[in-house]
C-alpha positions as CSV (number, residue, x, y, z in Angstrom):
1,M,7.3,-21.9,-88.8
2,N,8.8,-19.4,-86.5
3,N,6.3,-20.3,-83.8
4,K,7.2,-24.0,-84.2
5,Y,10.9,-23.2,-83.8
6,Q,10.1,-21.1,-80.7
7,N,8.1,-23.8,-79.1
8,I,10.9,-26.3,-79.7
9,T,13.4,-23.9,-78.2
10,K,11.4,-23.4,-75.2
11,Q,11.0,-27.1,-74.7
12,I,14.8,-27.6,-75.0
13,V,15.5,-24.8,-72.5
14,I,13.0,-26.3,-70.1
15,Y,14.5,-29.7,-70.5
16,L,18.0,-28.5,-70.0
17,F,16.9,-26.6,-66.9
18,L,15.3,-29.7,-65.4
19,V,18.3,-31.8,-66.2
20,A,20.6,-29.2,-64.6
21,L,18.3,-29.1,-61.6
22,A,18.3,-32.9,-61.3
23,V,22.0,-33.0,-61.6
24,S,22.6,-30.3,-59.0
25,S,20.1,-32.0,-56.6
26,T,21.9,-35.3,-57.0
27,A,25.2,-33.6,-56.4
28,L,23.9,-31.8,-53.3
29,A,22.4,-35.0,-51.9
30,Q,25.7,-36.8,-52.4
31,R,27.6,-33.9,-50.8
32,S,25.2,-33.8,-47.8
33,R,25.6,-37.6,-47.4
34,R,29.4,-37.2,-47.5
35,D,29.2,-34.3,-45.0
36,G,26.9,-36.2,-42.7
37,T,29.1,-39.2,-42.8
38,D,32.2,-37.0,-42.1
39,R,30.3,-35.3,-39.3
40,Q,29.3,-38.6,-37.8
41,D,32.9,-39.9,-38.1
42,R,34.2,-36.7,-36.4
43,M,31.6,-37.1,-33.6
44,S,32.3,-40.8,-33.1
45,E,36.0,-40.0,-33.0
46,K,35.5,-37.3,-30.4
47,E,33.3,-39.5,-28.3
48,S,35.8,-42.3,-28.6
49,R,38.6,-40.0,-27.4
50,K,36.3,-38.8,-24.6
51,E,35.5,-42.3,-23.5
52,Q,39.2,-43.2,-23.7
53,M,40.1,-40.3,-21.4
54,R,37.3,-41.3,-19.0
55,Q,38.7,-44.8,-18.8
56,E,42.2,-43.4,-18.2
57,A,40.8,-41.1,-15.5
58,E,39.1,-44.0,-13.8
59,Q,42.2,-46.1,-13.9
60,S,44.5,-43.4,-12.6
61,F,42.2,-41.8,-9.9
62,P,42.7,-44.6,-7.3
63,E,46.4,-43.8,-7.0
64,L,45.6,-40.1,-6.5
65,S,42.9,-41.0,-3.9
66,K,45.4,-43.4,-2.2
67,A,48.0,-40.6,-2.0
68,L,45.5,-38.3,-0.4
69,R,44.4,-40.8,2.1
70,G,48.0,-41.6,3.1
71,I,48.7,-37.9,3.7
72,L,45.5,-37.5,5.8
73,Q,46.3,-40.6,7.9
74,K,49.6,-39.1,8.8
75,A,48.1,-35.7,9.5
76,A,45.4,-37.4,11.8
77,K,48.3,-38.7,14.0
78,N,50.2,-35.5,13.7
79,Q,53.0,-37.2,11.9
80,F,55.0,-35.9,9.0
81,P,54.6,-37.7,5.7
82,E,57.7,-39.1,4.0
83,P,59.2,-36.7,1.4
84,N,58.6,-39.2,-1.4
85,C,54.9,-39.1,-0.6
86,I,54.7,-35.4,-1.3
87,T,56.8,-35.9,-4.5
88,T,54.6,-38.7,-5.7
89,A,51.5,-36.6,-4.9
90,T,52.8,-33.7,-6.9
91,Q,53.6,-35.9,-9.9
92,L,50.0,-37.4,-9.7
93,L,48.5,-34.0,-9.6
94,E,50.4,-33.0,-12.7
95,E,49.5,-36.2,-14.7
96,N,45.8,-36.1,-13.8
97,K,45.0,-32.4,-14.1
98,R,43.9,-33.0,-17.7
99,Y,41.1,-35.1,-16.4
100,G,39.6,-32.2,-14.4
101,R,36.5,-31.9,-16.7
102,I,35.8,-35.7,-16.5
103,Y,35.9,-36.1,-12.7
104,D,32.7,-35.9,-10.7
105,D,32.3,-33.5,-7.9
106,K,33.6,-35.9,-5.2
107,Q,36.7,-36.7,-7.3
108,K,37.3,-33.1,-8.0
109,A,37.1,-32.3,-4.4
110,Q,39.7,-34.9,-3.6
111,F,42.0,-33.6,-6.3
112,M,41.7,-30.1,-4.8
113,L,42.2,-31.4,-1.3
114,L,45.5,-33.1,-2.4
115,Q,46.5,-29.8,-4.0
116,A,45.9,-28.1,-0.6
117,W,47.9,-30.6,1.4
118,T,50.9,-30.8,-1.0
119,G,50.8,-26.9,-1.0
120,F,51.0,-26.9,2.8
121,Y,53.9,-29.3,3.0
122,Q,55.7,-27.4,0.3
123,D,55.4,-24.2,2.4
124,N,52.7,-22.6,0.1
125,P,50.0,-21.5,2.5
126,V,48.1,-19.6,-0.2
127,D,47.5,-22.9,-2.1
128,A,46.6,-24.7,1.1
129,V,43.8,-22.2,1.9
130,R,42.6,-21.6,-1.7
131,W,42.4,-25.3,-2.7
132,S,40.8,-26.4,0.5
133,M,38.1,-23.8,0.2
134,R,37.4,-24.9,-3.4
135,A,37.2,-28.5,-2.2
136,C,34.5,-27.5,0.4
137,K,32.5,-25.7,-2.3
138,T,32.8,-28.6,-4.7
139,N,31.7,-31.3,-2.3
140,E,30.0,-29.9,0.7
141,A,29.5,-33.3,2.3
142,S,33.2,-34.0,2.7
143,Q,34.3,-33.8,6.3
144,D,37.9,-34.0,5.3
145,A,37.6,-31.0,3.1
146,W,35.8,-28.9,5.8
147,I,38.2,-29.9,8.6
148,S,41.3,-29.2,6.3
149,Q,39.9,-25.8,5.4
150,V,39.4,-24.8,9.0
151,L,42.9,-26.0,9.9
152,F,44.6,-24.0,7.1
153,C,42.5,-20.9,7.7
154,M,43.4,-20.9,11.4
155,L,47.0,-21.3,10.8
156,N,47.0,-18.4,8.4
157,D,44.7,-16.0,10.4
158,K,41.9,-16.4,8.0
159,R,38.2,-16.6,8.9
160,P,37.2,-20.3,8.3
161,M,34.1,-21.0,6.2
162,K,31.1,-22.7,7.8
163,P,29.1,-25.7,6.6
164,R,25.5,-24.5,6.5
165,Q,22.1,-25.8,5.6
166,K,19.1,-23.7,4.6
167,K,16.4,-23.4,7.1
168,P,13.1,-25.0,6.0
169,R,10.3,-22.6,5.1
170,S,7.0,-22.9,6.8
171,N,4.2,-24.7,5.0
172,L,2.3,-21.5,4.4
173,R,5.1,-19.8,2.6
174,R,6.8,-22.7,0.9
175,R,6.3,-22.9,-2.8
176,P,5.5,-26.3,-4.3
177,R,8.5,-28.0,-5.8
178,R,8.5,-29.7,-9.1
179,N,9.0,-33.5,-9.0
180,A,12.5,-33.2,-10.4
181,D,13.6,-30.5,-8.0
182,E,12.0,-32.4,-5.1
183,A,14.0,-35.6,-6.0
184,E,17.2,-33.6,-6.3
185,F,16.5,-31.9,-2.9
186,Q,15.9,-35.3,-1.2
187,T,19.0,-36.9,-2.6
188,R,21.4,-34.0,-2.1
189,S,24.0,-34.8,0.5
190,K,23.9,-32.6,3.7
191,P,27.0,-30.5,4.5
192,F,29.6,-32.3,6.7
193,S,27.8,-35.6,6.3
194,E,30.5,-37.7,4.5
195,K,32.9,-39.1,7.1
196,G,36.5,-39.3,6.0
197,V,39.9,-39.8,7.6
198,L,40.2,-36.7,9.8
199,E,38.3,-36.2,12.9
200,F,37.6,-32.9,14.6
201,D,34.9,-31.5,17.0
202,L,33.4,-28.6,15.0
203,M,30.8,-28.3,17.7
204,G,33.5,-27.2,20.2
205,L,35.1,-24.5,18.0
206,R,34.8,-21.1,19.7
207,E,34.8,-18.8,16.7
208,K,34.3,-15.6,18.7
209,V,37.5,-16.2,20.7
210,F,39.6,-15.8,17.6
211,R,39.1,-12.0,17.7
212,Q,40.9,-11.8,21.0
213,Q,44.4,-10.2,21.3
214,F,46.4,-10.6,24.5
215,G,49.3,-8.7,25.9
216,R,51.3,-9.6,29.0
217,L,49.5,-11.9,31.4
218,E,50.4,-13.0,34.9
219,F,48.3,-15.7,36.7
220,L,48.4,-16.9,40.3
221,S,47.5,-20.6,40.7
222,V,45.6,-22.0,43.6
223,S,48.8,-23.6,44.8
224,G,50.6,-20.2,44.8
225,E,52.7,-20.7,41.7
226,E,53.0,-17.8,39.1
227,I,52.5,-18.3,35.4
228,K,53.7,-15.4,33.2
229,F,53.1,-14.9,29.5
230,K,55.1,-12.4,27.6
231,P,54.4,-11.8,23.9
232,D,57.2,-11.9,21.4
233,G,58.8,-14.8,23.3
234,D,56.2,-17.0,24.9
235,M,53.2,-19.1,23.9
236,L,50.3,-19.8,26.1
237,C,47.8,-22.8,26.2
238,I,44.8,-22.5,28.5
239,L,42.2,-25.1,29.2
240,F,39.0,-23.5,30.3
241,W,36.3,-25.2,32.3
242,Q,33.6,-24.3,34.8
243,D,31.9,-25.8,37.9
244,D,29.1,-28.3,37.3
245,T,26.7,-26.0,39.1
246,V,26.8,-22.6,37.3
247,S,25.5,-19.5,38.9
248,E,22.7,-17.5,37.2
249,D,25.1,-14.7,36.5
250,A,27.4,-16.9,34.6
251,E,24.6,-18.4,32.6
252,D,23.6,-14.9,31.6
253,T,27.0,-14.4,29.9
254,V,26.0,-17.1,27.3
255,D,24.7,-15.4,24.1
256,D,20.9,-15.7,23.6
257,S,21.6,-17.3,20.3
258,E,23.5,-20.1,21.9
259,K,20.6,-20.7,24.4
260,K,18.1,-20.8,21.6
261,D,20.3,-23.3,19.6
262,K,20.5,-25.5,22.7
263,Q,16.8,-25.4,23.4
264,A,16.1,-26.1,19.7
265,A,18.4,-29.1,19.7
266,M,16.7,-30.4,22.9
267,M,13.3,-30.2,21.2
268,L,14.3,-32.1,18.1
269,P,13.4,-35.8,17.7
270,D,16.3,-38.1,18.6
271,G,18.9,-38.5,15.8
272,M,17.9,-35.3,14.0
273,M,20.3,-32.3,13.5
274,P,19.2,-28.7,13.6
275,M,18.9,-27.3,10.1
276,N,21.1,-24.2,10.8
277,V,24.3,-26.2,10.9
278,E,27.3,-24.0,11.7
279,L,30.7,-24.3,13.3
280,G,29.8,-24.4,16.9
281,T,26.2,-25.5,16.7
282,G,24.4,-28.6,15.7
283,L,27.3,-30.9,14.9
284,S,27.5,-33.9,17.3
285,S,30.7,-34.7,19.0
286,D,32.1,-37.8,20.8
287,S,31.5,-37.1,24.5
288,A,34.1,-39.7,25.5
289,K,36.8,-37.5,23.9
290,T,35.4,-34.1,24.9
291,D,34.4,-34.3,28.5
292,L,36.6,-32.6,31.1
293,D,38.5,-35.7,32.2
294,A,39.4,-36.7,28.6
295,Q,40.4,-33.1,27.7
296,R,42.7,-32.9,30.7
297,K,44.5,-36.1,29.7
298,Y,44.9,-34.7,26.2
299,F,46.2,-31.4,27.7
300,Q,48.6,-33.3,29.9
301,R,50.0,-35.1,26.9
302,L,50.8,-31.7,25.3
303,I,52.4,-30.6,28.6
304,D,54.6,-33.7,28.5
305,A,55.7,-32.9,25.0
306,Y,56.8,-29.4,26.0
307,K,58.3,-30.2,29.4
308,D,61.7,-29.1,28.1
309,K,60.4,-26.0,26.4
310,A,59.8,-23.3,29.1
311,S,58.6,-20.7,26.6
312,V,55.3,-22.6,26.1
313,K,53.1,-22.1,29.2
314,F,50.2,-24.4,30.2
315,V,47.4,-23.6,32.7
316,Q,43.8,-24.5,33.3
317,I,41.3,-21.8,34.3
318,N,38.0,-22.3,36.2
319,T,35.8,-19.5,34.9
320,T,32.8,-19.7,37.2
321,H,33.8,-20.7,40.7
322,T,32.4,-18.2,43.2
323,G,31.9,-20.4,46.2
324,N,34.2,-21.2,49.1
325,T,37.8,-21.2,48.0
326,E,38.9,-23.5,50.8
327,T,36.3,-26.2,49.7
328,F,37.5,-25.8,46.1
329,L,41.1,-26.3,47.1
330,N,40.2,-29.4,49.1
331,E,38.5,-30.8,46.1
332,L,41.6,-30.2,43.9
333,S,43.8,-31.7,46.6
334,D,42.2,-35.1,45.8
335,Y,44.0,-34.8,42.5
336,S,47.3,-33.7,44.0
337,D,49.2,-35.8,41.5
338,E,47.7,-33.6,38.7
339,P,50.5,-31.4,37.4
340,I,48.3,-29.0,35.5
341,L,48.4,-25.6,37.2
342,T,44.9,-24.4,38.1
343,V,43.7,-20.8,38.3
344,V,40.4,-19.6,39.7
345,A,39.3,-16.6,37.6
346,A,36.9,-15.3,40.4
347,K,39.6,-15.5,43.1
348,P,41.1,-12.1,44.0
349,N,44.5,-11.4,42.6
350,S,44.3,-14.5,40.3
351,G,45.3,-12.4,37.3
352,A,42.5,-14.1,35.3
353,E,39.6,-11.8,36.2
354,Q,39.0,-11.1,32.5
355,F,38.1,-14.7,32.0
356,A,35.6,-14.8,34.9
357,G,32.1,-15.7,33.6
358,W,33.3,-17.1,30.3
359,P,30.9,-19.8,29.2
360,A,32.8,-23.1,29.5
361,E,30.0,-25.6,30.3
362,K,31.7,-27.6,27.6
363,P,35.5,-27.3,28.4
364,F,37.7,-25.9,25.6
365,M,41.4,-25.1,25.0
366,M,42.9,-21.9,23.7
367,I,46.3,-21.5,22.0
368,V,47.9,-18.0,22.0
369,D,50.9,-17.5,19.7
370,K,54.0,-15.4,20.3
371,N,52.2,-12.3,18.9
372,G,49.4,-12.6,21.4
373,K,46.9,-13.8,18.7
374,V,44.5,-16.7,19.3
375,K,45.5,-19.4,16.9
376,Y,43.0,-22.0,18.2
377,A,39.9,-22.2,20.4
378,G,38.2,-25.5,20.6
379,T,38.2,-28.8,22.4
380,A,41.4,-30.4,23.6
381,A,40.8,-33.5,21.5
382,D,41.5,-35.0,18.0
383,F,44.5,-34.0,16.0
384,M,44.1,-30.3,15.4
385,P,45.4,-28.7,18.7
386,A,48.6,-30.8,18.5
387,F,48.9,-30.2,14.8
388,I,48.7,-26.4,15.3
389,L,51.3,-26.4,18.1
390,T,53.7,-28.5,16.1
391,A,53.3,-26.1,13.1
392,L,54.0,-23.1,15.4
393,T,56.9,-24.6,17.4
394,G,58.3,-27.4,15.3
395,V,58.0,-29.8,18.3
396,E,56.7,-33.2,17.2
397,I,53.7,-34.6,19.1
398,D,53.1,-38.0,17.8
399,L,49.4,-38.9,18.5
400,G,49.9,-42.4,17.0
401,K,51.9,-43.5,20.0
402,Q,49.7,-45.0,22.7
403,K,50.4,-43.5,26.1
404,Q,50.1,-45.8,29.0
405,P,47.2,-44.5,31.3
406,V,48.1,-43.5,34.8
407,A,45.4,-44.2,37.3
408,P,44.4,-41.0,39.1
409,K,44.2,-40.9,42.9
410,Q,40.7,-42.0,44.0
411,R,38.6,-40.1,46.5
412,G,38.3,-42.6,49.4
413,G,38.5,-45.7,47.2
414,P,41.0,-48.3,46.1
415,M,43.4,-48.1,43.2
416,P,42.2,-49.7,39.9
417,D,44.2,-52.9,40.5
418,E,42.2,-53.6,43.6
419,K,38.6,-55.0,43.5
420,M,36.2,-52.1,43.2
421,E,32.6,-51.9,42.2
422,F,32.9,-48.8,40.0
423,S,35.6,-47.4,37.7
424,P,37.5,-44.2,38.5
425,M,35.4,-42.2,35.9
426,F,32.3,-42.0,38.1
427,M,32.1,-38.8,40.0
428,P,32.1,-39.2,43.8
429,G,28.9,-38.3,45.4
430,M,26.8,-38.9,42.3
431,P,23.2,-39.8,43.4
432,G,22.6,-43.5,43.3
433,M,26.2,-44.5,43.0
434,P,27.2,-46.7,46.0
435,P,30.6,-46.1,47.5
436,A,33.5,-48.3,46.4
437,K,34.0,-51.3,48.5
438,A,37.3,-51.6,50.3
439,P,39.2,-54.8,49.8
440,K,38.9,-57.5,52.5
441,P,42.1,-58.0,54.5
442,P,43.8,-61.3,53.9
443,E,43.3,-64.1,56.3
444,P,46.1,-64.8,58.7
445,N,48.9,-66.9,57.3
446,V,47.2,-66.9,53.9
447,P,48.7,-64.8,51.1
448,D,46.7,-62.1,49.6
449,R,44.8,-63.7,46.7
450,R,44.5,-60.3,45.0
451,Q,48.2,-60.5,44.3
452,R,47.9,-63.8,42.4
453,P,47.7,-63.2,38.6
454,A,45.0,-65.9,38.1
455,E,42.7,-64.4,40.7
456,R,43.3,-60.8,39.6
457,S,42.7,-61.7,36.0
458,S,39.1,-62.8,36.8
459,D,38.1,-59.2,36.7
460,F,39.5,-58.8,33.2
461,P,39.3,-62.4,31.8
462,T,40.6,-61.5,28.3
463,Q,40.6,-57.8,28.1
464,S,43.6,-56.1,26.7
465,L,44.5,-52.5,27.5
466,E,42.7,-51.3,24.4
467,D,39.6,-53.2,25.4
468,Q,39.7,-51.7,28.9
469,L,40.0,-48.2,27.5
470,R,37.1,-48.9,25.0
471,A,34.9,-50.1,27.8
472,E,35.7,-47.1,30.0
473,N,34.9,-44.7,27.1
474,L,31.5,-46.5,26.4
475,L,30.6,-46.2,30.1
476,R,31.6,-42.6,30.2
477,A,29.4,-41.8,27.3
478,A,26.5,-43.9,28.8
479,Q,26.9,-42.0,32.1
480,M,26.7,-38.6,30.5
481,H,23.6,-39.2,28.4
482,I,21.7,-41.1,31.2
483,E,22.5,-38.5,33.8
484,E,21.4,-35.7,31.5
485,S,18.1,-37.5,31.0
486,R,17.6,-37.4,34.7
487,K,18.1,-33.6,34.8
488,L,16.5,-32.6,31.5
489,H,12.9,-33.8,30.9
490,M,13.2,-33.8,27.1
491,K,16.6,-35.4,27.0
492,N,16.4,-38.9,25.3
493,P,19.1,-41.2,26.8
494,K,19.1,-43.5,23.7
495,Q,22.8,-43.1,23.0
496,G,23.7,-43.8,26.6
497,I,21.4,-46.9,26.7
498,E,23.0,-48.2,23.5
499,A,26.5,-47.6,24.8
500,A,25.6,-49.5,28.1
501,R,24.1,-52.4,26.0
502,Q,27.2,-52.5,23.9
503,V,29.3,-53.0,27.2
504,L,26.9,-55.8,28.3
505,Q,27.4,-57.5,24.9
506,E,31.1,-57.1,24.5
507,F,32.3,-57.4,28.2
508,P,29.9,-60.0,29.8
509,G,31.0,-61.2,33.2
510,T,33.2,-58.3,34.0
511,Q,33.0,-55.3,36.3
512,F,32.3,-53.2,33.2
513,A,29.0,-55.1,32.7
514,Q,28.0,-54.5,36.3
515,Q,28.7,-50.8,35.9
516,A,26.6,-50.8,32.7
517,R,23.7,-52.4,34.7
518,E,23.9,-49.8,37.4
519,L,23.7,-47.1,34.8
520,L,20.7,-48.7,33.1
521,R,18.9,-48.8,36.5
522,R,19.3,-45.1,36.7
523,V,17.4,-44.5,33.4
524,P,14.1,-42.8,34.2
525,D,11.1,-45.2,34.1
526,R,9.4,-43.4,31.1
527,W,12.6,-44.1,29.0
528,K,13.0,-47.6,30.3
529,K,9.6,-48.5,28.9
530,Q,10.2,-46.7,25.6
531,H,13.5,-48.4,25.0
532,H,12.4,-51.8,26.3
533,I,15.0,-52.3,28.9
534,T,14.6,-55.8,30.3
535,D,15.0,-57.1,33.8
536,E,17.9,-59.3,32.6
537,E,19.7,-56.1,31.4
538,L,19.0,-54.5,34.8
539,G,20.4,-57.7,36.6
540,Y,17.1,-58.5,38.4
């Protein structure tokens, strides 16, 4: 009997345990389902908020980008933005900073760049330097970011960062890349490859010159005038250039690294950049803006802006001339209407002996501030030299205003309004260039037809002043590349040929087209065949 009760008791206990286990399992399952549902609800709510913020960011970012572009467009012309533009930009930055995690790298870089420029115009140089540097690191391809960073660093005596690319490893040492890594490597944007609003010749930046510190300087120009620079009161602007034919001693002053960079660039296939891209090497520049003639015109524009400010001195220095001084003076006399004072560093008692031998195969400009520190050393082109001078002196130099070109005095040739076979930009005595034809005298009792508007306009049927300047720039670029191909065996004149062809296409039937044909005729035969220059293009 007792055994029977014990068995019944055990069965009851087991039954109750199973019932309790089933109840608890059911409760846990229901609780898990509720928790899972709640978790899903929370996740969907979070994703919903994130998606909403992403949409808000996409909607608001165009205004921020537009504000940045407006400020950069003003800066590119060296014009001050309106005060309400800076106020609007500040408000946009405050409203959009909560979207920082949502923006992609390009958008983040623009946000940071707007921070830098608003900081600059609000007299906060620390923000200008810091945010522009962060923009460069965030989007290395952005030219606007790099150029802004270089500008703010130079204004604040900071060493600017350089856009670099890693040198490729040799095939023997190079480790195989995984497919994903290889795809990312191929699609990654190269530094300084994304064109923006600002333009600046990084190739012409002379970084080593920034270490120079100058005291009192006194120069004697070839015309006998004195130029005096006194720190703590004056500023000095110098345009450095050298003769076309450089002595071996002058060439030896160029760093070996620069020679190697130039040789490496010459050996590269056309259109490729060296991999060790730095400020000063490997970045192409517009030759139409950076040749000596164009830089002198830019330099003259700065002189005109400061003609009433005697404390800002301007001078151009020839760094390599060692030949006959009398011959040199005769050459300069052909440009007697050129008001830029000229100093020959190699001439005794010039006061510029310390600059003798400076490599200036590519001309460049140097700005020395009132403390004798070099604030800028690079080409006299684009917006940056004028921008830095305005920042240092407060004198406005509006690059947006078109200056009417003044035709220089021609060496033994007519003025531009007369019929001539070649434009003023061609150097006299250049091999293969025929002399300019003198105008025929008018017949007796017949008015000079060159004075009649209809006849004179035949040389420029429909060209405006802008078109004429464009044609001259294209011809200047074509001349430079083609002439270099005649001197350097490995130089491919592709860019010069394309510029000449563009003139033939855009300005048919004009003297510009004739000049372009003359330049194409000077292309070496091996390059004529490679680039398929036709007899029609040569005018045969």
